[in-house]
Wavefront OBJ file of the C-alpha trace (Angstrom):
o trace
v 24.170 5.231 -25.377
v 21.384 4.883 -28.194
v 18.423 2.440 -27.908
v 19.041 -0.623 -30.006
v 16.496 -0.511 -32.898
v 14.470 -3.213 -34.668
v 12.371 -4.172 -37.401
v 9.144 -3.506 -37.023
v 6.286 -6.077 -36.829
v 3.501 -6.805 -39.027
v 0.877 -4.369 -39.436
v -2.466 -5.241 -37.608
v -4.699 -2.642 -38.476
v -4.595 -1.433 -41.646
v -5.188 2.244 -42.824
v -8.826 3.434 -43.977
v -10.093 3.863 -47.114
v -11.132 7.304 -46.992
v -13.356 7.025 -50.382
v -15.112 4.167 -49.129
v -15.838 5.765 -45.544
v -16.821 8.597 -46.750
v -19.305 6.625 -49.229
v -20.138 4.925 -46.139
v -21.349 7.720 -44.194
v -23.111 9.186 -46.839
v -25.053 5.961 -46.748
v -25.671 6.348 -43.102
v -26.638 9.989 -43.027
v -28.919 9.021 -45.799
v -30.474 6.085 -44.185
v -30.954 8.050 -41.115
v -32.548 11.037 -43.206
v -35.335 8.236 -45.264
v -35.619 6.662 -41.823
v -36.512 9.851 -39.685
v -38.749 11.154 -42.121
v -40.799 8.084 -42.905
v -41.599 6.823 -39.265
v -45.112 5.799 -38.903
v -46.832 8.522 -36.634
v -50.039 6.124 -35.886
v -50.386 2.744 -34.473
v -48.556 1.033 -31.990
v -45.129 2.402 -30.542
v -43.308 -0.826 -30.767
v -43.936 -1.005 -34.386
v -42.505 2.514 -34.951
v -39.229 1.386 -33.330
v -39.231 -1.965 -35.165
v -39.410 0.463 -38.432
v -36.445 2.197 -37.672
v -34.730 -1.102 -36.227
v -35.347 -2.800 -39.935
v -34.315 0.438 -42.117
v -31.319 1.443 -40.113
v -30.040 -2.193 -39.408
v -30.138 -2.409 -43.585
v -28.450 0.999 -43.646
v -25.641 -0.093 -41.237
v -25.218 -3.473 -42.923
v -24.511 -1.671 -46.575
v -22.183 1.264 -44.993
v -20.218 -1.516 -43.026
v -20.228 -4.040 -46.142
v -18.584 -0.567 -48.202
v -16.035 -0.287 -46.294
v -15.171 -4.067 -45.783
v -14.383 -3.942 -49.269
v -11.122 -2.348 -48.691
v -10.219 -5.709 -46.372
v -11.782 -6.904 -43.202
v -9.109 -5.489 -40.902
v -10.266 -2.023 -41.768
v -13.143 -2.103 -40.054
v -10.749 -3.055 -36.675
v -11.987 0.743 -35.862
v -13.131 2.520 -32.585
v -15.664 4.481 -34.936
v -17.293 1.211 -37.022
v -17.725 -0.677 -32.617
v -19.036 2.863 -31.702
v -21.881 3.414 -34.545
v -22.591 -0.784 -34.217
v -23.165 0.109 -30.105
v -24.920 3.113 -30.454
v -27.421 0.621 -33.111
v -27.113 -2.487 -30.567
v -28.270 -0.391 -27.531
v -31.338 1.018 -29.274
v -33.143 -0.195 -32.209
v -31.372 -3.707 -32.385
v -33.564 -5.518 -29.645
v -36.727 -4.604 -31.824
v -35.422 -7.104 -34.218
v -36.526 -9.690 -32.126
v -40.503 -10.241 -33.108
v -41.500 -10.721 -29.257
v -39.644 -8.186 -27.308
v -40.743 -7.086 -23.855
v -41.581 -3.253 -23.426
v -41.385 -2.424 -19.337
v -43.669 0.091 -19.872
v -46.470 -0.542 -22.172
v -48.220 2.710 -21.471
v -48.416 5.549 -24.912
v -45.460 8.072 -24.677
v -46.192 9.774 -28.167
v -42.823 10.257 -28.634
v -41.430 7.119 -30.059
v -40.985 8.720 -32.988
v -38.886 11.730 -31.846
v -37.088 9.340 -29.527
v -35.933 7.733 -32.493
v -35.168 10.889 -34.228
v -33.052 11.739 -31.456
v -31.565 8.971 -32.000
v -30.531 9.005 -35.568
v -29.485 12.465 -35.210
v -27.145 11.045 -32.931
v -25.824 8.281 -35.272
v -24.965 10.759 -38.475
v -22.908 13.204 -36.126
v -21.617 10.144 -34.763
v -21.018 8.764 -38.671
v -20.250 12.996 -39.674
v -17.900 13.248 -37.005
v -15.414 10.615 -37.136
v -13.895 12.718 -40.590
v -12.600 14.940 -38.437
v -9.549 13.727 -36.053
v -8.167 15.564 -33.538
v -5.405 17.547 -34.716
v -3.095 16.139 -31.670
v -0.321 13.988 -31.470
v 0.478 13.439 -27.999
v 2.014 10.119 -28.346
v -0.814 8.980 -30.770
v -0.457 7.685 -33.969
v 3.377 6.751 -32.538
v 2.567 4.261 -29.636
v 5.563 1.900 -29.246
v 5.020 -0.271 -26.370
v 7.384 -3.330 -26.244
v 7.117 -6.883 -27.723
v 6.866 -9.780 -25.160
v 7.726 -12.730 -25.382
v 4.650 -15.298 -25.169
v 6.383 -16.415 -21.627
v 5.481 -12.883 -19.853
v 2.193 -12.203 -22.417
v 0.798 -15.290 -20.530
v 2.231 -14.491 -17.365
v 0.631 -10.646 -17.489
v -2.525 -11.927 -18.653
v -2.743 -13.687 -15.114
v -1.587 -10.800 -12.986
v -4.693 -8.632 -15.191
v -6.884 -11.592 -14.546
v -5.976 -11.519 -10.704
v -5.865 -7.944 -10.233
v -9.691 -7.793 -12.126
v -10.799 -10.434 -9.573
v -9.082 -9.616 -6.608
v -11.980 -8.607 -4.548
v -14.521 -11.101 -5.678
v -12.346 -13.688 -4.169
v -10.973 -12.158 -1.543
v -14.188 -11.250 0.015
v -15.098 -15.081 0.508
v -11.587 -15.783 1.877
v -10.329 -17.292 -1.810
v -13.192 -20.037 -1.791
v -13.882 -21.058 -4.949
v -16.753 -22.918 -4.479
v -18.318 -20.009 -2.731
v -17.467 -17.554 -5.495
v -19.308 -20.220 -7.872
v -22.469 -20.071 -5.261
v -23.006 -16.614 -4.978
v -22.426 -16.429 -9.138
v -25.920 -18.292 -9.038
v -27.323 -16.454 -6.388
v -29.127 -12.907 -6.919
v -26.754 -10.064 -7.691
v -27.454 -8.184 -4.090
v -27.087 -11.162 -2.305
v -23.189 -11.729 -2.986
v -20.341 -10.455 -0.661
v -18.815 -8.470 -3.516
v -21.359 -6.425 -4.356
v -20.629 -2.546 -3.855
v -22.482 -0.178 -2.410
v -24.027 2.955 -4.055
v -21.665 5.258 -2.611
v -18.512 3.613 -1.302
v -15.096 3.643 0.001
v -12.115 2.081 -0.632
v -14.195 -1.376 -1.399
v -16.011 0.400 -3.908
v -11.844 1.573 -4.954
v -11.306 -2.156 -5.407
v -14.134 -2.883 -7.199
v -12.872 -0.947 -9.857
v -9.916 -3.403 -10.652
v -12.317 -5.187 -12.457
v -11.961 -2.816 -15.209
v -8.414 -4.890 -16.195
v -10.183 -7.560 -17.362
v -10.813 -5.914 -20.620
v -7.268 -5.560 -21.698
v -6.770 -9.225 -20.322
v -9.655 -10.045 -23.084
v -7.396 -8.676 -25.653
v -4.242 -10.302 -24.438
v -6.608 -13.574 -24.678
v -7.342 -12.768 -28.647
v -4.104 -12.345 -29.473
v -2.573 -15.540 -27.579
v -5.132 -17.414 -29.269
v -4.461 -15.869 -32.803
v -0.768 -16.810 -32.110
v -1.675 -20.287 -30.669
v 1.774 -22.010 -32.065
v 3.563 -19.731 -30.051
v 2.234 -20.483 -26.832
v 2.190 -23.907 -25.114
v -1.053 -25.921 -24.907
v -1.375 -25.933 -20.711
v -0.931 -21.934 -21.547
v -3.676 -22.104 -23.794
v -5.563 -24.356 -21.616
v -5.576 -21.772 -18.588
v -6.158 -19.116 -20.511
v -9.380 -20.303 -21.965
v -10.708 -21.733 -18.800
v -10.171 -17.988 -17.149
v -11.883 -16.455 -20.412
v -14.487 -18.557 -19.855
v -14.776 -18.124 -16.156
v -14.892 -14.010 -16.855
v -17.815 -14.406 -19.306
v -19.765 -16.971 -16.786
v -19.548 -14.424 -14.281
v -20.596 -11.221 -16.261
v -23.187 -13.344 -17.870
v -24.540 -14.595 -14.299
v -24.373 -10.632 -13.050
v -26.843 -9.768 -15.380
v -24.005 -7.329 -16.909
v -24.638 -7.035 -20.458
v -22.693 -4.455 -21.867
v -19.782 -5.926 -19.882
v -20.530 -9.927 -22.012
v -20.744 -7.657 -24.724
v -17.617 -5.654 -24.823
v -15.494 -8.367 -23.127
v -16.430 -10.471 -25.788
v -15.714 -8.143 -28.538
v -12.692 -6.856 -27.452
v -11.579 -10.571 -27.505
v -12.913 -11.838 -30.982
v -11.465 -8.827 -32.740
v -8.063 -8.597 -31.460
v -8.143 -12.576 -32.381
v -9.190 -11.774 -35.659
v -6.769 -8.774 -36.228
v -3.986 -10.210 -34.593
v -4.172 -13.442 -36.998
v -3.077 -13.606 -40.232
v -4.807 -16.709 -41.594
v -8.453 -16.083 -41.429
v -10.496 -15.205 -44.184
v -12.544 -12.645 -44.544
v -15.799 -14.849 -45.451
v -14.804 -16.950 -41.509
v -14.369 -13.668 -39.945
v -17.872 -12.067 -41.297
v -19.162 -16.169 -40.419
v -17.644 -15.768 -37.106
v -18.716 -12.291 -36.046
v -22.324 -12.867 -37.368
v -23.136 -16.158 -34.840
v -21.054 -14.634 -32.035
v -23.325 -11.274 -32.768
v -26.626 -13.766 -32.439
v -25.374 -15.378 -29.171
v -24.267 -12.186 -27.449
v -27.927 -10.799 -28.686
v -29.537 -13.760 -27.772
v -28.200 -13.838 -24.436
v -28.321 -10.358 -23.996
v -31.843 -10.331 -23.932
v -32.725 -12.660 -21.094
v -29.726 -11.208 -18.706
v -32.394 -8.976 -16.884
v -34.680 -11.801 -15.988
v -32.033 -13.563 -13.583
v -29.580 -10.418 -12.721
v -32.168 -10.184 -9.277
v -33.360 -13.747 -8.807
v -30.547 -15.145 -9.729
v -29.325 -17.420 -12.173
v -29.665 -20.641 -10.610
v -33.169 -19.854 -9.320
v -34.205 -18.980 -12.799
v -32.827 -21.887 -14.753
v -34.396 -23.878 -12.205
v -37.826 -22.345 -11.931
v -37.803 -22.401 -15.987
v -35.222 -25.090 -16.937
v -32.895 -24.384 -19.838
v -35.026 -25.430 -22.301
v -37.816 -23.419 -21.021
v -35.832 -20.427 -21.457
v -34.587 -21.163 -25.492
v -37.979 -22.300 -26.097
v -39.856 -19.004 -24.532
v -39.202 -15.720 -26.305
v -41.634 -13.572 -25.000
v -38.949 -12.088 -22.192
v -36.038 -11.081 -24.603
v -35.021 -7.296 -23.652
v -31.886 -5.642 -23.893
v -32.231 -1.608 -22.537
v -35.570 -0.437 -23.303
v -33.346 2.719 -24.050
v -35.626 4.084 -26.948
v -38.826 3.802 -24.774
v -36.731 5.633 -21.832
v -35.835 8.266 -23.964
v -39.452 8.589 -25.345
v -40.219 9.040 -21.536
v -37.793 11.072 -20.656
v -39.009 13.565 -23.315
v -42.435 13.435 -21.616
v -40.744 15.658 -18.410
v -37.944 17.144 -19.721
v -37.753 20.042 -20.187
v -41.715 20.829 -19.994
v -41.820 19.562 -16.566
v -38.721 19.719 -15.174
v -35.284 21.806 -16.457
v -32.658 20.036 -18.157
v -29.719 18.347 -15.600
v -27.236 20.423 -17.950
v -24.429 21.331 -16.067
v -25.008 18.592 -13.780
v -24.229 15.356 -16.481
v -21.226 17.688 -17.295
v -19.886 17.784 -13.745
v -20.845 13.821 -13.137
v -18.532 13.042 -16.725
v -15.476 15.272 -15.254
v -15.522 13.783 -11.691
v -17.085 10.330 -12.093
v -13.757 8.495 -12.490
v -12.256 10.047 -9.271
v -12.344 7.754 -6.131
v -15.231 8.388 -3.600
v -12.266 7.207 -1.394
v -10.422 9.954 -2.726
v -12.969 12.383 -2.514
v -15.624 11.756 -0.422
v -17.687 14.859 -1.346
v -18.249 14.344 -4.863
v -21.375 14.841 -6.113
v -23.669 11.836 -6.335
v -26.242 12.807 -8.698
v -28.190 15.279 -10.745
v -30.749 17.871 -8.719
v -33.462 16.056 -10.604
v -32.496 12.596 -11.576
v -34.072 10.215 -14.543
v -35.535 8.150 -11.735
v -36.827 10.768 -9.604
v -38.695 12.824 -12.540
v -40.291 9.829 -13.422
v -41.142 9.029 -10.147
v -39.972 5.081 -10.234
v -39.684 4.615 -6.720
v -35.965 3.955 -6.792
v -34.479 0.600 -6.651
v -32.741 1.031 -10.149
v -31.411 3.232 -12.869
v -32.735 4.211 -16.071
v -30.106 3.994 -18.900
v -30.798 6.164 -21.739
v -27.159 5.793 -23.805
v -25.396 8.927 -24.443
v -27.326 10.631 -26.765
v -30.350 10.401 -24.200
v -28.285 12.058 -21.728
v -26.641 15.015 -24.418
v -30.398 15.632 -25.235
v -30.893 16.206 -21.104
v -27.606 18.762 -21.704
v -29.414 21.486 -23.599
v -31.947 18.900 -26.245
v -30.455 18.676 -29.902
v -28.044 20.982 -30.241
v -26.135 19.089 -27.879
v -26.722 15.599 -29.277
v -25.004 16.713 -32.526
v -22.451 18.684 -30.288
v -22.046 15.385 -28.202
v -21.780 13.080 -31.182
v -19.126 15.001 -33.881
v -16.672 15.206 -30.385
v -17.282 11.654 -29.751
v -16.905 10.765 -33.326
v -13.959 12.913 -33.919
v -12.172 10.770 -30.981
v -12.936 7.646 -32.054
v -11.050 8.821 -35.160
v -8.292 10.210 -33.493
v -7.762 6.667 -31.132
v -7.722 4.465 -34.942
v -4.402 6.391 -35.240
v -3.326 4.236 -32.523
v -4.524 1.021 -33.984
v -2.987 1.977 -37.221
v 0.426 2.416 -35.472
v 0.202 -0.644 -33.653
v 3.491 -2.838 -34.618
v 3.474 -5.121 -31.200
v 1.521 -7.428 -29.367
v 1.010 -4.819 -25.973
v 0.255 -1.750 -28.884
v -2.174 -4.017 -29.528
v -3.751 -5.092 -26.837
v -3.411 -0.837 -26.138
v -5.645 -0.543 -28.437
v -8.265 -2.981 -28.650
v -8.617 -2.103 -24.923
v -10.329 1.535 -26.715
v -13.049 -0.354 -27.917
v -13.948 -0.458 -24.059
v -14.292 3.096 -23.897
v -15.984 3.374 -26.864
v -18.939 0.808 -26.298
v -18.897 2.607 -22.946
v -19.290 5.685 -24.181
v -22.672 4.587 -26.058
v -24.362 3.632 -23.169
v -23.197 6.953 -21.098
v -21.078 9.735 -21.885
v -21.136 9.834 -18.040
v -18.658 6.652 -17.878
v -16.327 7.533 -20.297
v -13.501 9.025 -17.995
v -14.092 5.276 -16.152
v -13.444 3.771 -19.281
v -9.809 5.662 -19.892
v -8.552 4.732 -16.736
v -7.938 1.037 -17.513
v -5.869 2.434 -20.533
v -3.799 4.121 -18.705
v -3.305 1.993 -16.511
v -2.405 -0.646 -18.879
v -0.007 2.164 -20.801
v 2.078 2.798 -18.052
v 2.267 -0.914 -17.037
v 3.500 -1.426 -20.306
v 5.914 1.166 -20.518
v 7.145 0.035 -17.189
v 7.578 -3.593 -18.687
v 8.976 -2.034 -21.995
v 12.047 -0.218 -19.558
v 15.328 -0.833 -21.281
v 14.313 -2.975 -24.140
v 15.770 -2.309 -27.495
v 12.786 -0.293 -29.462
v 10.986 -0.547 -32.683
v 11.476 1.187 -35.952
v 8.812 2.777 -37.350
l 1 2 3 4 5 6 7 8 9 10 11 12 13 14 15 16 17 18 19 20 21 22 23 24 25 26 27 28 29 30 31 32 33 34 35 36 37 38 39 40 41 42 43 44 45 46 47 48 49 50 51 52 53 54 55 56 57 58 59 60 61 62 63 64 65 66 67 68 69 70 71 72 73 74 75 76 77 78 79 80 81 82 83 84 85 86 87 88 89 90 91 92 93 94 95 96 97 98 99 100 101 102 103 104 105 106 107 108 109 110 111 112 113 114 115 116 117 118 119 120 121 122 123 124 125 126 127 128 129 130 131 132 133 134 135 136 137 138 139 140 141 142 143 144 145 146 147 148 149 150 151 152 153 154 155 156 157 158 159 160 161 162 163 164 165 166 167 168 169 170 171 172 173 174 175 176 177 178 179 180 181 182 183 184 185 186 187 188 189 190 191 192 193 194 195 196 197 198 199 200 201 202 203 204 205 206 207 208 209 210 211 212 213 214 215 216 217 218 219 220 221 222 223 224 225 226 227 228 229 230 231 232 233 234 235 236 237 238 239 240 241 242 243 244 245 246 247 248 249 250 251 252 253 254 255 256 257 258 259 260 261 262 263 264 265 266 267 268 269 270 271 272 273 274 275 276 277 278 279 280 281 282 283 284 285 286 287 288 289 290 291 292 293 294 295 296 297 298 299 300 301 302 303 304 305 306 307 308 309 310 311 312 313 314 315 316 317 318 319 320 321 322 323 324 325 326 327 328 329 330 331 332 333 334 335 336 337 338 339 340 341 342 343 344 345 346 347 348 349 350 351 352 353 354 355 356 357 358 359 360 361 362 363 364 365 366 367 368 369 370 371 372 373 374 375 376 377 378 379 380 381 382 383 384 385 386 387 388 389 390 391 392 393 394 395 396 397 398 399 400 401 402 403 404 405 406 407 408 409 410 411 412 413 414 415 416 417 418 419 420 421 422 423 424 425 426 427 428 429 430 431 432 433 434 435 436 437 438 439 440 441 442 443 444 445 446 447 448 449 450 451 452 453 454 455 456 457 458 459 460 461 462 463 464 465 466 467 468 469 470 471 472 473 474 475 476
């Protein structure tokens, strides 16, 4: 017996305006070219980074404004998230007048590290015009439309799995969870080891927090369909998740979780106005930017001791410790030793991309690191890792050619995923699409984590298909 066909739900993500998108890309490429050619070659290196931050900030603002003229929903795309994410992880912190640089030594590569990011950004923008010519269900996704009560329980289930190991490690004592949230990250019983087994596998369940963020955004966009008690419970769990990520000093997780929630809220609501979206997004960006700039200071000593030592007011007034990731500085330092002192890691990075997602519990002999890691090459003494974004890792494969190639591929993949958003007609379709923002943002931070970012996508898709068994199908 054929499945019953129901009318399709409303459109969440509007199809992109190709003419405006092309003009936007021209603006981005022109901005990257002009910025790269006009970067100062003398003076303090921080001024070089700041010069690029201002020019590219203006460039992206103009480019996104051009695309936004087609409707604010047209900006709810993975390629836009990727471009914004790359800027946020590299140039954005230098907008702050008192940005802190961990390594003050002169590298001589400030302009070069800025230019390699500009190359990546330009070809990321170009690559988004060439989606992969594949279907594999992309663009035809039809996950079920769940009633409000089931959406609530599904959210609670995802939250429970995401924080299963955290509560299990303290015998489900919520007071202990809060106590350790305020302590240093290495004091927490749920802290995973660098090389782990089944425990590390349990910690990866936290990836399910990202589809739950999308579901929460949908709930508040359609609040009239949910009971007040459901909304209060979901709001409390969302607040707890954000507080947990902030106390952990997890800047990227805070940004991604909040970004998924906010973007899903606005795209799922048909009552919000464009100006409201822009104002809310601007306020949210400033708040996330501010919080991200101080996370590095307290994540090792603990939020509780940090606030006790300095006071909340002092944290707000004292801006001398502002820092996000110093990725531009790290890339400049990497260029000092690769490839002149050490050869490019090359295939080691590709191997990590392909195998990172496999739990060590299933593959105990999985490769641990590159033959020559960034930390060992820079003689950091261990104890922490150095992030250089996907652009820096692509550079470490074979130089500028692999930066261009990786950027084109990532831009193409982002455009391909947009098809899922345009085809979304149900609440689970939308949740599935929005969870892809996690992969986009994490991919900007490190190309090695792209396969890991696909895990919650695959898990949620399989779960949604299981929930939809026997349900009537929506019309295209």
